[in-house]
N, C-alpha and C positions, 0 to 999 in steps of 0.2 A: 129916325132919319133914313131916307131911302138910299139904297146902294148906288142907284144911277146918278143922283144929284150930289152925293157926298163928296167933299173935297178934304184932303188931309189937313188943309189949313184950318178946318173946323176944330181940330184938336187944340188949337191955340186958344179957343174960347171955353174950353172945358176946365174941369177941376185940376188942381195941382196937389200932390204930384201926379203925373200921368203914370198909370199902372200898366206895365207891359208884362204879359205872361209868355214865358218861353216853354213851349211844349216839346220835350225831347223824346225822340223815337230811337230805340236801340240801334247802335252802330252809326249814330249821327257823326258828321265830320267836326272835329274839335275846332278847326280854324274858323268855320262859319259862325259857330256859337260864340267863340271868344271875341270875334269882331263885333258881333251884335251887343254882347253884354258890356264889353269894355268901352264902347262908344257912349253908352249911357252913364257909366261910372265917370268917365272923363267929362261928360256934359255937366254932371252935378258938381264936379270939382271946379270947373271953369266958371260955372254960373254962380258959384259960392252959395248954392241953395239946392235943396232936394227937389228938383223939377221932375225927376224920373224915379220910379221905384219898380222893382221887378220881382217876379215870383216864378220859381221853377216848377213845372207841371209835367206829370206823366199820366198815362192811362190809369194806373192803379196806385200811384204815389210812391212806387218802389224805386230804389236806386237804378240809375240808367248809365250804361257804359257807352262810351264813344267808340268809333272805329279804331282809335289808337289804343284802346284798352283802359284809358283813364275814364273814371266815372264820377257821377255826382249824386248826392242825396237830394231828393225832391222836397219841395216845401209842401206839396199837396197833390192829391189825386184830382183828376179833372172834375169829378162829380162834386167835390168838396171845396174847390178853389174859390177865391174871392172874385168878384166881378172885375174884369180887366177892360181897359180902354182898347188895348191892342193885344192880340195873341199871335205869336209867330211860331210856326212849326219848323223843326229841323229833322231831316232824315238823310240817310246815306244810300248806298247801292243795294242794301238788303231791305229796302223799304217795304216790299210786298209781304214780307214775313210778319209784319206788325199790323196788317190790315185788320180792322176791328169795327164791326157794325156799331158798337157803342161809341167809338171815337167819332165816326161819321155823324151819328145822331147828335152828339155833343157839339160838334162844329156847326151843324145846322141851327141848333138852339142858340148858341152864343151869337151867331151871326144875326138871327132874328131879333135878338135883344140889343143890337146896335154895335156889336164889337167889330173893330177893324181886324181883318184876318190877313196874316202874312204867311208865306211859305218859302223856304229856301231849298234850292236844288230839287231833289226828287220828292220832297215833302209836298210839292205842288200836286202830285198824284193823289194825295189824301183829300185835298180840296175838291179835285175833280171827281173822285170816287164818291164824295159826299153830295155830288150833284150841284155844287155851288158855282162852277165856272162855265156853265153853258153860256155861250155868246160873249164871254169875257176874254179880254187880252190877258195873257199870262206869260211869264218868262220861265224857262227851265234850262238846265244845263245842256249844252250842245250834244253830249253823248246820249242823252235820253230823249232828245227832241223828236226824233223820228218815231220812237216807240210811243211817246205821248200823243203825237198827232194821229197815229194809227188807232190808238185805243180810245181817244176822245176827240173825234173829228169835229164836234160842235163847239169845242173850246178853241179860242183864237190864240194858239200858241205861237210865240214870236221868238226869234233868236236875238232879241235885244238883251242887254245884260240884266235889266230888271224892268218891271212893268207895274204901272198903277192903273187900276180900273175900279172906280167907285171905292168901296171899302175893302178892296183886295190889293195886296202888296206882295209881289212875287219876285224872287231873285234867282238867277242862274247859279248862285253859289260861289264858293271860293272867296277871293278878295272882294268880289262884287258886293258881298254882304255889307261891307263897310260903307260903300257908296249908297246902298239902299237905306241904311240906317241914318246916314248923314242927310239924305233927302227927307226922311221922316222927321229928324230933329230940326231941320231948317223949316219945315212946315209948321211944327208945333212951337218952336222957340226962336226962330229967326235964323237967317242965313249967317249972321255974324258968329253965333255960337257954333254952328256946323263947321264954318271955316276954321275957327280956333281949334276944334277937335281934330280936324284934318291936319292942321299944322303940327299938333302934338304928336300925331302918329307918323310924321314925315311922309304924309300922303299929299303930294304936290298938287293934285287936281281931282276935284270931285267929278267923277264921270257922269255923263248924261245917260238917261234911260236907253237911248238908241245907239250907244257905243257898241262896238262888236265884241262878241264873246271870245272868239278864237283868234289865234295868230293868223295873219294872212298866209296864203299858200307859199309865198316866197320864203317866209320865215319857218313855217312848219316843215317844208321839204328841202330847205337849204338851196333854193334856186334864186338866181338873180337875172331873170329874164321876164319882162312884163307880159309878153305874149303867151308864154307858157303859164304864167300865173293866171291870166285871163281865162285860158282854156280850162284850167283846173277848176276855177270858180264856176264856169258853165257846167262842167261835169257834175260837180257836187250839187248844183241846183236842179239837175235833171236826172237823178238816179232812177226815178220811176218811169221816165219816158226818155230813154237814151237818145242822144243826138248823134247822127252819123259823123264819123271822124272827118270826112270831107267837108261837111258843113262847118264843123268847129274850125277847121283850117281856114275856110273861106271867111269866117268871122274876124280873123286876125290878119287877113290879106296874105295868106301863105298857101302854098300848094300842100297837098297831103304829104308828099315826100319831104318837103321842108319841115313840116311839123313833126314827122317821124324822126328826122335827124335831130331836131331840138330836144325832143323827149329823151332820145337815147343819150344825148350829150349831157343833159341836166339831171335825168332820173334813172338812166340805165335801162330803160324799157320802152316799149312802144306805147303810143297813146291808148290803143285798144286794151293792152294788158293792164295799164294803169286804171282805166275806166272800169274794167271787170273787177279789179281789186277793191275799188271804192264800193261797187255794188255788192260784192261779197261781204265786206265789212258791215254794210247796212243790213244785209240779210242775217248775219250772225247776231247782230244787235237785236233785231226784231224777234228772232227765234228764242233768245235767252231772256228777253225783257217783256215780252207780250204773250198773249194767248192766241194770237192770230194763227189761223190754219196755214199749213205750208203753202197751199195754193194762193192764199192772200199775201203771204210774204213774197212769193214769186212775182205776183202782180205789182207789189209795192217797189220791187227792185228792177222792174222793167223786163221781166221774162214772160214769154207768151203762154207758157204752160208750166205746171208743177214738175213734169218730167224733164223738160228742157232745163229748168232751174236746178233740179236735183242733180243732173249730170255735171253741170259746172261746179256746183257746191261740193260734190264728192271729189272732183279733180282738185279743187282748191284746198279743202280742209282735210281730205282723206277720211271723211266720214259723211254719212248722209244727214240731211236736215233733221230727220226724225231722231237719229242718234244724238245729235246735239241737243235737241229738245228734251229727250229723256235724261241725258247725262247732267244737264245744267238746270234748265228751268223746272224739270220734273222733280228735282230734289230741292228746289228753292235756292240753289246756289247761284246767286246773281253777282257775286263779288268779283268774278273774273273779268278783267278788262278786255275790251275788243283788241285784237291784234293791231299793231301799228301797220298801216298800209305800206309804208316804206320798208318794212322788215320781212316781207314775203321772200322766201328763198328763191334763188335762181332756178333750182330744180323744179319747184312747184310752178313757177311762171312758165317754164318751157312746156309743161303739160297742158297749159290752158290755151285754147285756140284764140286767135285774134278776133274772132267773131263771137260776141257774148249774147 
């Protein structure tokens, strides 16, 4: 069956039980795996029949620990596993430490044999590294989205909560994994069973693919002003090509001075400083999660030169971009979260010019 013409509904015409392989990558998040596995268990219980079966897979068949420290014994190594109708990969923030050419080759092989491939959160990187997502829509966690787009520009990464494209099923992770699995179950066994599972989990609404991942700026930053929220959304959408503050103000029918007053009232800083902080957070993410050159990171964050970018970066983080790269990415330490934009200290902010 071709990837382009395949529909998940075709699983409904296949054999029973549907066999789903869960490929666990060290440091995978436990919540995502639990949501996926327990939705199948609940499906069998409510259907009063074994409509799903599952197998736990790792690269070598060895025990795999989650990011919380809890681990699982595997049923099989990938090379010895039974043929699966669906294989879903789970990975966490240290995903790159588990890159393996043998895993990529295995993914290509099972896809060529007709397997539906799924990936949750950063596990999408594995499908892309295997060369399987060129020209495909895929969803990935918002925190890794910019990194993914930079590394794989030919993949159609979206900020939707999950995405279906042919025989590929990708999720941005977290609680979204349940919605993705309910979509899969509805396609294979009908909407009624998926709705019953959702009810059992006190999950009042099965979200659509195009639902948003992140909280709206109003909720993330604790603001209650529509025009400020609109401007923040514009800023976040244009980090690589910054828009003049005067233009942003004009977009919401305000003068620059009025917008300045609103930002100070709601966020305690000027629009320019806030915009710079957004761009600096993006820069740190790219430095610690990709192999882009510093000049490429500068360009992706809207700076005209690496030296201009480096000056602002040192002012903001008190270290150079190269130091960040050596200290974090060079050691493979990807577990550190990006700093919250709203948590930048006043002393740091004062050292940053209003012109980024």
